[in-house]
N, C-alpha and C positions, 0 to 999 in steps of 0.2 A: 561664385563670388563676384566675377566680372559683371554678371547680369544684375546682381543686387546693386552694384555700384552704378550701372547705367540707369537702373530704376530710380536711384537717388538723384542722379543728374536730371532726369525728367521731372521729378518732384521739385527740384530747385528752380526750374523754369517757371512753374506755376506759383511757387512761393515768392519769387522775386519780380515777376512781370505780370501785372494785372491785365495786360492786353492779351495774354495767352488764353485761348479758348479750345475746347474739345481736343482734337488731335493736332493742333497747330504746332506742337513741339517738333513735329517732323519738318517744319519749314525753317527752323532756326539754324543758320550757318554755324553758329558757335557750338550747337549740339552736334552737328555733323562732324566738326573737327574733333571734339572731345570723344565722340563715339569711335572714330577711327583710332584716336590715340589709345583708347582703352585696349585695343587689340594689338597694336604694334609695339607698345611699351614692353610687354612680356617678351616679344621676339628680340627686342634690343637688349634686354637684360640677359638673355641666354647667349648673346653674342652672334646672332645671325647678321651677317654683313649686308650692306647695301639696301636690301629690301625694305627694312623699316624706314630708312631715309627716303627712298624712292616714293613709298606710299605717303609719307608725311608731306613731300613736295607736291604730289598730286592733290592731296587734300588742301594744301595751301592755295593751289591754283583755283580751286573751285570755291573755297570758303573765305579767302583773304585772312585766314588765321594760321599763323605759323607756330606750331608746337613741336619742338624737337622730340623725337621718340624717347630720349633719355630722361625727360622731365618727369618728376614724380608728382602726381596730382591726386588729392583725396576725393572722396565721393561727395556728391552734392555740389558739384562745380558748375557755375553758371557764367557764360560769356554773353553779355547783352550786346546786340548788334553785330559784334564780331570783327568788323573791318579793322585791319591794322594791328591786331594783337600779335606780339612776339614773345615767346616763352623759350628761354634758352635750355641747353642740354642738362645742366646741373641744378636747374631751378627746382624747388620743392614747394608745393602748395598744399595746405592743410584741407580740412573738411569744411564744406558749406561756405566756400569763398565765391565772391562775385567780382568779375573784371568787366569794365566797360571798354568801348572801342578805343583803339590807338594806345593801349597800355603796352609798355615794354618791360619785361623782366630780363634784363640783359647783363652782359659782362663788361668789364672795363678794358679788356685787351691786355691787362697787365698781370693776370692771375692764371695759374695752372690748377688742375684739379677742380675743387669746388670754386666756381667763379660766378655763379648766379645767385639771385636772392632766395632766401628761405622764408616762406609766408606761413603764418600760423593759421589757426582755425577761425572761422567766422570773420574773415577780413573782406572789406569792400574797397576796391581800388577804382577811383574815378577816371573818367575820360582823359586820355592824353598823359596820364602819369607815367613817369620814367623812373625805374629803380635799377641801379647799376651796381654790380659787384656782389660779393658773397655776404651781403648784409642780412640781418634777421629782423623780421616784423613779428611782433607778438600776437596773441589771440585778441579777437574783438577790437580790431583796429579799423578806423575809417581813414582812407587816404584820399584827399580831395583831388578834383580835376586839375590836370596840368602840374601836379606836384612833382618836384625833382628831388630824388634821394640818391646820393652818391656815397657809398661806403659808410653809411650811418645806420645804427640799429634803433628800432622803435620798440618801446616797451608795450606790454599788453594794455588794453583798455584806454587807448589813446586816439586822438584825432590829429591828423597831420595835414597841413596845407602849405602852399607857397613854393617858390623857387629861389633859393634852396628851401627844402621843407623844414618847418618849425612845428613843434608840438603845441597845439592851441587848447587841447583839452586832455586831461589825464584823470582817470578814475572818477569821472563825472564832474570835475572841477576845471574852470577856465585857468589856463596857464600860458606862459610864453617861454618855451624852453628849446634851446638848440639840442638836437639829438646827439647821442653818443656816436663818436666815430667807431667803426667796427674794430673790435679787438683792443679798444682803449678803455681802461677802467673808468667807471662813472665819475669818480672824484676828480678827474682831470678835465672834465667837460663842464664849463660854466655857462649858465643861461640866466639872465636877469639877476645876477648876483648869487644864484643858488646852483648847486650841482643837481644833476638829474637824480642822483641817489638821495639827496636831501628831499627833493620834491616827492619822490616815490614814497619815502617814509612818512612825510607829512600828510599826503593824501590818503594814506591807509589808516592814520591815527584818528 
């Protein structure tokens, strides 16, 4: 299973980076970091102390990519360029996701337990984006470069840009919506005179 996942990670490099040729996947620091994570994550899950963290820190030194061994990462994961990536302990990333350099999936310092973002499938997160807290990002989402999301949830099939982040496209239609705060019902969050729940309903009709 782990080798199938690694194979999908390699395929993701060629799928997302037209500069990749022949066996050049071996030169990608993002691939090195993810490759190491694939082996130390099971060790962390079964409760082996110290060693997974030690290996992750060694990997961080050589790749400039910090992935906590507790993070859950789906197959087909691609990190472009690599430098400055931070992925926290309770972060969860779905399948076929892409992260560019200087992305942070971090915590707020105010939560216990689940305290890092949950990312859906087929999500692209642009350079310098910062996502903080146990927020949720749906499937097929594009997050623009330098976007900042703090404790807000993003629905599926959306494009998000800005600091703080605003939804500018939803289900293929241009919109201008303030995202939901995490754990707050949609009808309490208003953007452009409409709730996110109303906009989701209208874009599907």
